[in-house]
C-alpha positions in Angstrom: 212.3 95.7 137.6 215.9 96.6 138.2 217.2 100.4 137.2 219.0 98.6 133.8 215.9 97.8 132.2 214.7 101.0 131.2 211.0 101.2 129.4 210.4 102.8 126.3 208.7 105.6 125.8 206.4 108.2 123.8 206.5 107.1 119.9 208.8 104.7 120.5 206.6 102.5 122.7 204.3 102.9 120.0 206.4 101.7 117.4 206.2 97.0 117.9 202.6 97.8 118.2 202.6 99.4 114.8 204.7 96.4 113.1 201.9 94.2 114.4 198.9 95.7 113.4 200.3 96.3 110.8 200.6 92.5 109.3 197.3 91.8 110.4 195.4 95.3 109.3 198.3 95.7 105.7 200.3 92.9 104.7 198.1 89.6 105.2 195.0 91.9 103.4 197.1 92.7 100.7 199.1 89.8 100.3 196.0 87.3 99.7 194.4 89.5 98.1 197.0 89.9 95.3 199.2 86.5 95.0 202.0 88.1 96.6 204.9 89.7 95.4 206.0 90.2 92.8 202.5 92.1 92.8 202.8 96.1 93.2 200.4 96.3 96.0 202.2 92.9 97.7 205.6 95.0 97.1 204.9 98.3 98.3 202.9 96.5 101.6 206.3 94.5 102.1 208.1 98.1 101.8 205.6 99.3 104.8 206.3 96.9 106.8 210.5 97.4 106.3 209.8 100.6 107.5 208.2 100.1 110.3 210.7 97.9 111.5 213.3 100.4 110.3 211.2 102.5 113.1 212.1 99.8 115.7 214.7 99.6 114.6 215.7 102.9 115.5 214.0 103.6 118.3 216.4 100.4 119.8 219.4 102.0 118.8 218.8 105.8 119.7 219.6 106.8 123.8 217.3 108.0 126.1 216.7 111.7 126.7 217.6 113.1 129.8 213.6 112.9 130.5 213.0 109.3 129.7 215.3 108.0 131.2 215.6 106.2 134.8 214.9 108.4 137.9 218.3 109.1 139.6 216.8 109.0 143.2 216.5 104.8 144.2 212.9 103.1 144.1 212.8 101.3 148.1 212.2 97.8 147.2 210.6 97.4 150.5 212.8 95.1 151.3 215.6 97.5 154.4 
């Protein structure tokens, strides 16, 4: 893993999983049950999906705090 690749921690790690789980647990059943837009239930479900995507965007755009940042000490790759 390169020093440029920083893994997400905390709530940012779970935001993409929440989007995927929401699609399977809420979005698809409501769309099938309501017949899709323009039903109000379908529109509110899509609004929730958009809100979760906004969280993923915020997670991607914010800078990691000093606690979340890549460690400053070099990690040995095993090759000297």
